[in-house]
C-alpha positions in Angstrom: -15.1 -3.5 17.9 -12.1 -3.4 20.4 -14.0 -4.7 23.3 -12.8 -7.3 25.9 -15.7 -8.5 28.0 -17.3 -5.1 27.8 -14.1 -3.2 28.1 -13.8 -0.8 25.0 -10.1 -0.5 23.9 -10.9 1.4 20.6 -10.0 -0.1 17.3 -6.5 1.3 17.5 -3.9 1.7 20.3 -0.2 2.1 20.9 2.5 -0.5 21.6 5.6 0.8 22.9 9.0 -0.2 24.4 9.7 3.4 24.9 8.7 3.7 28.4 11.2 1.0 29.6 14.1 3.3 28.9 12.6 6.6 30.0 12.6 8.2 33.5 9.2 8.4 35.5 8.6 12.0 35.0 8.9 11.8 31.2 6.8 8.7 31.2 4.1 10.7 33.1 4.1 13.6 30.7 3.9 11.3 27.5 0.9 9.2 28.8 -1.0 12.2 29.9 -0.5 13.8 26.5 -1.6 10.3 24.7 -4.7 10.5 26.9 -5.4 14.2 25.8 -5.0 13.2 22.2 -7.7 10.5 22.6 -5.8 7.4 22.6 -7.7 4.9 24.7 -5.2 2.1 25.1 -1.6 1.7 25.6 0.3 -1.7 25.3 3.5 -2.4 27.2 6.0 -5.4 26.9 8.1 -6.9 29.6 11.7 -7.2 28.4 14.3 -4.7 29.7 14.0 -5.1 33.3 10.8 -3.1 34.4 8.5 -5.4 36.1 5.2 -5.7 34.0 2.8 -4.9 37.0 4.8 -2.1 38.5 5.0 -0.5 35.1 1.3 -1.0 34.4 0.4 0.4 37.8 2.6 3.6 37.3 0.9 4.2 33.9 -2.5 3.8 35.3 -1.7 6.1 38.2 -0.4 8.7 36.0 -3.7 8.9 33.9 -7.4 9.0 34.5 -9.0 7.0 31.6 -6.2 5.3 29.6 -6.4 1.6 29.4 -3.1 -0.3 29.9 -2.6 -3.9 28.6 0.4 -6.0 29.5 1.5 -7.3 26.2 2.9 -9.4 27.6 3.8 -10.2 31.2 6.0 -13.3 30.8 5.0 -16.3 32.7 8.6 -17.1 33.6 8.9 -13.8 35.5 6.7 -14.8 38.3 4.6 -17.5 39.7 0.8 -17.7 38.8 0.0 -16.7 42.3 1.8 -13.3 42.2 0.4 -12.6 38.5 -3.1 -13.4 39.7 -2.8 -11.4 42.9 -1.3 -8.3 40.8 -4.0 -8.7 38.3 -6.7 -8.5 41.1 -5.1 -5.4 42.5 -4.9 -3.4 39.4 -8.6 -4.4 38.5 -9.6 -3.3 41.9 -7.6 -0.1 41.8 -8.3 0.9 38.5 -11.6 -0.4 37.4 -12.1 -1.2 33.8 -8.7 0.0 32.8 -6.2 -2.8 33.0 -5.9 -6.1 30.8 -3.6 -8.8 32.1 -1.8 -10.2 29.0 0.1 -13.3 29.7 2.7 -15.0 27.5 5.4 -17.7 27.2 7.9 -15.1 26.2 10.6 -17.3 24.9 10.5 -20.1 27.5 12.9 -21.2 30.2 15.0 -24.3 29.7 15.5 -26.8 26.9 12.5 -29.0 26.1 10.0 -26.7 27.5 6.8 -26.7 25.4 4.9 -23.4 25.2 1.5 -25.1 25.0 2.1 -27.2 28.2 3.7 -24.3 30.1 0.7 -21.9 29.3 -1.8 -24.6 30.1 -0.1 -25.3 33.4 0.2 -21.8 34.4 -3.5 -21.0 33.6 -4.3 -24.3 35.7 -2.4 -23.0 38.6 -4.0 -19.5 38.4 -7.5 -20.7 38.1 -7.0 -23.2 41.1 -5.9 -20.5 43.5 -7.8 -20.0 46.8 -6.5 -16.3 47.2 -7.0 -14.1 50.4 -7.0 -11.3 48.0 -10.3 -9.5 47.6 -12.3 -9.8 44.5 -12.6 -6.4 42.5 -16.0 -5.1 41.6 -15.2 -5.3 37.8 -13.5 -8.2 36.4 -9.9 -9.0 36.0 -9.6 -9.4 32.2 -7.1 -11.9 31.1 -5.7 -12.5 27.5 -2.7 -14.5 26.3 -0.2 -14.4 23.5 -1.0 -17.1 20.9 0.0 -17.9 17.3 -0.3 -21.6 16.4 -3.8 -23.2 16.1 -3.5 -25.1 19.6 -2.5 -22.1 21.4 -5.2 -20.1 19.8 -7.7 -22.6 21.0 -6.5 -22.4 24.4 -6.8 -18.7 24.5 -10.3 -19.1 23.4 -11.2 -21.7 26.0 -9.4 -20.3 29.0 -9.1 -16.5 28.6 -10.9 -13.5 26.9 -9.0 -13.5 24.0 -5.6 -13.7 22.2 -3.0 -11.1 21.3 -0.3 -11.5 18.4 3.0 -9.8 17.8 4.8 -9.5 14.4 2.4 -11.4 12.3 0.9 -10.7 8.8 -2.6 -9.9 7.8 -3.1 -13.6 6.5 -2.4 -14.8 10.1 -5.0 -12.4 11.5 -7.6 -13.9 9.2 -6.4 -17.5 10.3 -6.5 -16.7 13.9 -10.1 -15.2 13.6 -11.3 -18.4 12.1 -9.8 -20.4 15.0 -11.0 -18.0 17.8 -14.5 -17.6 16.3 -16.4 -14.4 16.0 -16.7 -13.4 19.7 -13.4 -14.0 21.3 -11.2 -10.9 21.4 -8.2 -10.6 19.0 -5.7 -7.8 19.5 -2.7 -7.6 16.8 0.5 -5.7 17.2 2.1 -4.3 14.0 5.3 -2.3 13.5 5.1 0.9 11.3 7.9 2.9 9.9 7.5 6.5 8.4 10.0 6.1 5.5 9.2 6.1 1.9 12.5 5.2 0.4 12.4 1.4 0.1 16.1 0.9 0.6 16.1 2.9 3.8 12.8 1.6 5.1 13.8 -2.1 4.5 17.2 -1.6 6.0 15.7 -0.2 9.2 13.1 -2.7 9.4 15.4 -5.6 8.9 17.5 -4.0 12.0 14.3 -4.1 13.9 13.5 -7.7 12.9 16.9 -9.1 13.3 16.4 -10.5 16.9 13.0 -12.0 15.9 14.3 -13.7 12.7 17.1 -15.3 14.7 15.4 -16.8 17.8 13.9 -20.3 17.6 10.2 -19.8 18.6 10.0 -16.8 16.2 11.5 -18.7 13.5 8.8 -21.5 14.0 6.1 -18.8 13.9 7.5 -17.5 10.6 7.5 -21.0 9.2 3.8 -21.4 9.9 3.1 -18.2 8.2 4.6 -19.7 5.1 8.0 -18.1 4.8 10.8 -20.1 3.6 14.1 -20.7 5.6 15.9 -18.5 3.1 13.3 -15.6 3.4 13.7 -15.9 7.3 17.4 -16.3 7.3 18.1 -13.2 4.9 15.1 -11.1 6.0 13.5 -11.1 2.3 11.6 -8.0 1.0 8.4 -10.1 1.4 8.8 -10.8 5.1 10.0 -7.4 5.9 7.2 -5.8 4.0 4.6 -8.0 5.6 5.9 -7.5 9.1 6.7 -3.8 9.0 4.3 -1.3 7.3 6.5 1.4 5.9 5.8 4.6 3.8 3.8 7.8 4.2 0.9 8.1 6.6 -1.8 7.2 4.1 0.1 4.1 3.1 0.5 3.1 6.6 -2.9 3.7 7.7 -4.5 1.6 4.6 -2.1 -1.3 5.5 -3.1 -1.3 9.2 -6.8 -1.3 8.2 -6.1 -4.6 6.6 -5.8 -6.4 9.9 -9.3 -4.8 10.9 -10.7 -6.2 7.7 -9.1 -9.6 8.4 -10.8 -9.9 11.8 -8.8 -8.1 14.4 -10.7 -6.4 17.0 -7.9 -4.1 17.9 -4.6 -3.3 16.3 -1.7 -1.9 18.6 0.7 0.2 16.5 4.3 0.1 17.4 6.3 3.0 15.7 10.0 2.0 14.8 12.9 3.8 13.5 13.1 6.4 16.5 16.7 7.4 17.0 18.1 7.0 20.7 16.8 9.8 22.9 14.1 10.8 20.4 10.4 10.6 21.1 7.6 8.7 19.1 5.2 11.4 20.2 5.2 13.3 16.9 4.2 10.2 15.2 1.6 9.2 17.9 0.1 12.6 17.3 0.0 12.1 13.5 -1.5 8.5 13.7 -4.0 9.8 16.3 -5.3 12.3 13.8 -5.6 9.7 11.2 -6.9 6.5 13.1 -8.9 7.9 16.1 -12.5 8.8 15.9 
């Protein structure tokens, strides 16, 4: 469980935007504590200006054992040659500790088709004759995938798929498409708030941008939500995409993804006030989720 081509990520990991807005010294202190707590894997996005590979390299250099997954490095941020070279260097410098997660990330320009763009990017990457030395351990590559065709592409061309803001039913569907042996990593947001009105208000605020961008709206339609549910942020979609409640409730719901076929679940804690740290929640989750 939780393995990509022999690299053990554990069943549960952490997904966070926090380190995109923190100074380097605070990041170093946090990731070292996460490692001491027993967390094996940290997932990072590429959204707020920090380059995916510089960010991953700093996290890896600050720790000794922690695995770092780009979730995701956007294909529009750099050419395939540079992503390939960066992935090779990180695999060489930090053997069996980095996973290159690639994704469409919203696209660039009208009329661009995600499947065609991802296919072309992988084609270019695989055709490279790079002077960069090959690492002794493999460069492991996965990609963000949601619809059937993109999941099939992930299974054919990479070591697996990663999903973001999906329900448990999607995890079961993705597993069926990927087959039993292809890695499936699932991000899921959690919120430690037991009052339904407060929890849903915070969750709706978190989900607002995703409920109002075309490629996410298309994803939610495929998941079976109506236009009204998406536009209004219905209780059903909110409760499916953000697991809220006390620790036992949250943990039970996260296990649902594992039961549906996820190899690994990356847990994103939301509802943290600006300037506060998610560390108390990561400690609490570690005690409940880690072996």
